C-alpha positions in Angstrom: 50.2 -53.5 40.0 47.1 -51.2 40.3 47.0 -47.7 39.0 44.4 -45.5 40.6 42.8 -42.5 38.9 40.4 -39.7 40.0 39.0 -36.7 38.3 35.9 -34.9 36.9 33.2 -37.7 36.8 32.1 -37.4 33.2 35.6 -37.2 31.9 37.0 -40.2 33.8 33.9 -42.2 33.2 34.3 -41.6 29.4 37.7 -43.6 29.7 36.1 -46.5 31.6 35.3 -49.8 29.9 34.2 -51.7 33.1 32.9 -51.0 36.6 33.1 -52.6 40.0 29.8 -54.0 41.1 28.5 -54.3 44.7 30.3 -57.6 45.1 33.6 -56.2 44.0 33.5 -58.0 40.6 34.7 -56.4 37.4 31.8 -56.0 35.0 31.6 -54.7 31.5 30.3 -51.1 31.4 27.5 -51.4 28.8 25.4 -48.4 27.5 22.6 -49.0 30.0 24.9 -49.0 33.0 26.8 -46.0 31.5 23.5 -44.0 31.2 22.5 -45.0 34.7 25.8 -43.7 36.2 25.5 -40.5 34.0 22.1 -39.9 35.4 23.4 -40.2 38.9 26.2 -37.7 38.0 23.7 -35.2 36.6 21.4 -35.6 39.6 24.2 -34.9 42.1 25.4 -31.9 39.9 21.9 -30.4 39.9 22.1 -30.5 43.8 25.3 -28.3 43.6 27.6 -31.3 44.2 31.0 -31.5 42.5 31.3 -35.0 41.2 34.4 -37.1 41.1 34.9 -40.5 39.6 37.3 -42.9 41.3 38.7 -45.6 38.9 41.6 -48.0 38.5 43.4 -50.2 36.0 45.4 -53.3 36.7 48.6 -54.6 35.3 50.1 -58.1 35.8 53.5 -56.6 36.8 55.4 -53.3 36.9 57.1 -54.4 33.7 53.8 -54.0 31.8 53.6 -50.3 32.6 54.6 -47.9 29.9 58.2 -46.8 30.0 57.1 -43.2 30.7 54.3 -44.0 33.0 55.3 -41.5 35.6 55.1 -38.6 33.1 52.2 -40.0 31.0 50.2 -42.3 33.2 48.0 -45.0 31.5 44.8 -43.5 32.7 43.0 -42.6 29.5 41.5 -45.9 28.4 40.2 -49.2 29.7 39.6 -48.0 33.3 37.4 -49.7 35.8 34.9 -47.3 37.5 34.8 -47.9 41.2 32.5 -45.2 42.4 31.2 -41.6 41.9 31.6 -39.2 44.8 29.7 -36.0 45.3 31.4 -33.1 47.2 29.6 -30.0 48.3 31.4 -26.7 49.0 28.9 -24.7 51.1 28.5 -21.0 50.1 29.8 -18.5 52.6 27.0 -16.8 54.4 27.7 -13.4 52.8 28.0 -14.5 49.2 24.3 -14.1 48.2 24.1 -10.6 49.7 27.4 -9.5 48.1 26.1 -10.7 44.7 22.8 -8.8 45.2 24.6 -5.6 46.3 26.7 -5.7 43.1 23.7 -6.3 40.9 21.8 -3.5 42.5 24.7 -1.2 41.7 24.5 -2.2 38.0 27.3 -4.7 38.0 26.9 -7.8 35.9 28.1 -10.8 38.0 29.2 -13.8 36.0 30.5 -17.1 37.2 33.4 -18.7 35.3 34.3 -22.1 36.6 35.8 -25.5 35.7 32.8 -27.2 37.3 30.4 -29.1 34.9 27.4 -27.1 33.8 24.9 -28.8 36.1 27.0 -28.1 39.3 27.8 -24.6 38.1 24.2 -23.7 37.3 23.0 -25.0 40.7 25.6 -23.0 42.6 25.0 -19.9 40.6 21.2 -20.1 41.3 21.8 -20.5 45.0 23.9 -17.4 45.2 21.7 -15.3 42.9 24.1 -15.1 39.9 22.0 -17.2 37.5 18.6 -15.6 37.1 15.6 -16.3 34.8 17.0 -14.1 32.0 20.5 -15.6 32.1 22.1 -18.2 30.0 24.8 -20.8 30.7 27.5 -22.1 28.3 30.4 -24.4 28.4 33.9 -23.1 27.6 34.5 -25.5 24.7 31.3 -24.3 23.1 32.1 -20.6 23.7 35.5 -20.8 22.2 34.1 -22.1 19.0 31.5 -19.3 18.6 31.8 -16.7 15.9 32.2 -13.0 16.9 28.5 -12.4 16.3 27.4 -15.5 18.2 29.7 -14.6 21.2 28.4 -11.0 21.4 24.9 -12.2 21.3 25.6 -14.7 24.1 27.4 -12.2 26.2 24.3 -10.1 26.5 22.8 -12.7 28.8 25.7 -14.9 29.8 25.8 -15.5 33.5 27.6 -18.8 33.8 30.5 -20.3 31.9 31.2 -23.9 33.0 34.0 -26.3 32.1 36.2 -23.3 31.2 39.9 -23.3 30.8 42.2 -20.3 31.4 42.1 -19.6 27.7 38.3 -19.5 27.7 38.3 -17.0 30.5 40.9 -14.9 28.5 38.7 -14.9 25.5 35.7 -13.9 27.6 37.4 -11.0 29.3 39.2 -9.9 26.1 35.9 -9.8 24.2 34.3 -7.8 26.9 37.0 -5.1 27.6 39.0 -5.1 24.3 42.4 -5.5 25.9 44.7 -7.7 24.0 42.6 -7.8 20.8 44.8 -7.9 17.7 45.1 -4.4 16.3 45.6 -5.5 12.7 46.1 -8.3 10.2 49.7 -9.0 11.2 48.9 -9.3 15.0 45.8 -11.4 14.2 47.8 -13.8 12.0 50.5 -14.0 14.8 47.9 -14.9 17.4 46.4 -17.7 15.3 49.7 -18.9 13.8 49.5 -22.3 15.5 46.1 -23.1 14.0 46.2 -25.0 10.7 44.0 -24.0 7.8 43.2 -20.5 9.3 43.4 -17.4 7.2 42.7 -13.7 7.8 40.3 -13.4 4.8 38.2 -16.5 5.7 38.3 -16.5 9.5 38.8 -12.9 10.9 35.1 -12.6 11.7 34.7 -16.1 12.9 37.5 -16.6 15.5 37.6 -15.1 19.0 38.7 -12.7 20.3 38.3 -10.8 17.0 40.3 -7.8 15.9 40.3 -4.1 16.9 38.5 -2.6 13.9 35.6 -5.0 14.2 35.4 -4.9 17.9 35.4 -1.0 18.0 32.6 -0.9 15.3 30.3 -2.9 17.5 31.1 -0.9 20.6 31.0 2.8 19.9 30.9 3.5 23.6 33.9 1.4 24.4 34.3 -1.9 26.3 33.2 -3.0 29.7 35.3 -2.7 32.9 36.0 -6.3 34.0 37.0 -7.3 37.4 38.2 -10.9 37.8 
């Protein structure tokens, strides 16, 4: 029985222990080969290609599959990398002009995407979103920033890559102030599922912040955000 897996190249590759060589043989994926494949992924991403890894894992029989394999497939370890595919999604002809028009009107255009940072940056440069004064950040890094760090980054943030819906929510909430906890009770309710977190220790460290702090840093109010 063969189980196939595909997904974001760097994530699937991280779960691979072997690869298929040009003769179709299963070969151990050592550090040198892994680095070689990662370089290919980065090179394709820098050309605005979305990279996908195709992999598989073999079982002697269907009886070896986990009991809940349909709900929780065995695709997170010991995979065999078969190939890396690069897919390009050409920009529409009017995108660059639309971005430029918005920027000329004083609108800050940001890209928030699930693509890896190389692909996202290349696409953002091609359509005029990422400029020389802009910065890029990955969602997992942004969500770990303190309030001060996030506000500093937001001054020049033009691309957020590898972002989840929660990362987008944190970004928008920090910009416009909607949904920010009004007080200690609301803040504690929002972070109730996080262990070891307390109002006194973490209120100025965890996004999206709280109303008093947010208003004190934005006397003119928040930004109007269109998603």
